Structure formats: C-alpha cells, structure tokens
C-alpha positions in Angstrom: 0.0 0.0 0.0 1.3 3.4 -0.9 1.9 6.0 1.7 1.7 8.8 -0.9 -1.2 11.4 -0.7 -2.6 12.3 -4.1 -4.9 15.2 -4.9 -6.3 16.4 -8.1 -7.3 20.0 -8.6 -10.5 19.7 -10.6 -10.4 23.4 -11.7 -7.0 23.0 -13.2 -7.4 19.5 -14.7 -8.1 19.5 -18.4 -9.2 15.9 -18.6 -6.6 15.0 -21.2 -6.2 11.5 -19.6 -2.3 11.3 -19.5 -2.6 10.2 -15.9 -5.3 7.6 -16.6 -3.2 6.2 -19.5 -0.1 6.0 -17.3 -1.8 4.6 -14.1 -5.3 3.3 -14.9 -5.7 1.6 -11.6 -5.1 4.9 -9.8 -6.6 7.6 -11.9 -9.9 7.9 -13.9 -11.6 10.6 -15.9 -15.0 11.2 -14.3 -18.3 12.1 -15.8 -17.4 15.7 -15.5 -14.3 15.3 -17.7 -11.7 15.7 -14.9 -9.3 13.2 -13.4 -9.9 11.7 -10.0 -8.1 9.3 -7.8 -9.9 5.9 -7.6 -11.0 5.1 -4.0 -8.7 2.0 -3.7 -6.3 2.9 -6.5 -3.3 3.8 -4.3 -3.5 0.4 -2.5 -2.6 -1.6 -5.6 -0.2 0.9 -7.2 3.6 1.3 -7.2 4.8 4.7 -5.9 6.8 5.2 -9.1 3.8 4.7 -11.2 1.8 7.2 -9.3 4.5 9.8 -9.4 5.2 9.2 -13.1 1.4 9.8 -13.9 1.4 13.0 -11.9 4.6 14.3 -13.5 3.1 13.7 -16.9 0.1 15.9 -16.2 0.5 18.9 -18.6 -1.6 21.1 -16.4 0.2 20.2 -13.1 -3.2 19.5 -11.8 -1.9 16.5 -9.6 -0.2 17.0 -6.3 1.7 14.1 -4.7 2.9 14.3 -1.1 5.1 11.6 0.6 4.6 10.1 4.0 7.0 12.7 5.5 4.7 15.5 4.2 7.1 16.6 1.5 5.6 17.6 -1.8 7.0 15.3 -4.6 4.9 16.5 -7.5 5.0 19.2 -8.8 8.7 19.5 -7.8 
C-alpha cells in the first residue's frame, strides 16, 4: 500500500487522460471530464507509477505528497 497522498485540482485539470493512461488503476476521468483518484487505487499501485503519472500531467493538476509530508509532484 502506498503512503503517498494524491490530490487532483479539478479546476486545473483539463481531462486529457495522461494520468489515466499511465496509471489506470489509480486515476480515472470522471463524468465531469476531470481526473480523480480511484478510491482504492493507491492500495494497488507502485509509488513510481503514481509519481510518473502525476509528472506527466500537462496542467500540473496533480499533487503528490510523501509520508513525511514533503511535496514530490510538482517538484
């Protein structure tokens, strides 16, 4: 289970789907056309995959914070 905390800023997200394409078990584009973190998505995902998907977001709408409270993405 990942100890990362992930949030998506729905106002910033363009719904392009890069995150969903990179880590489909973690991220999904919802009915409003913006990304969201699946309820149990982080439990099954590798931290590197979660971070890679967030780093690929062209809008920088995804924030990733590690267990120590340090922001990993955006750097």
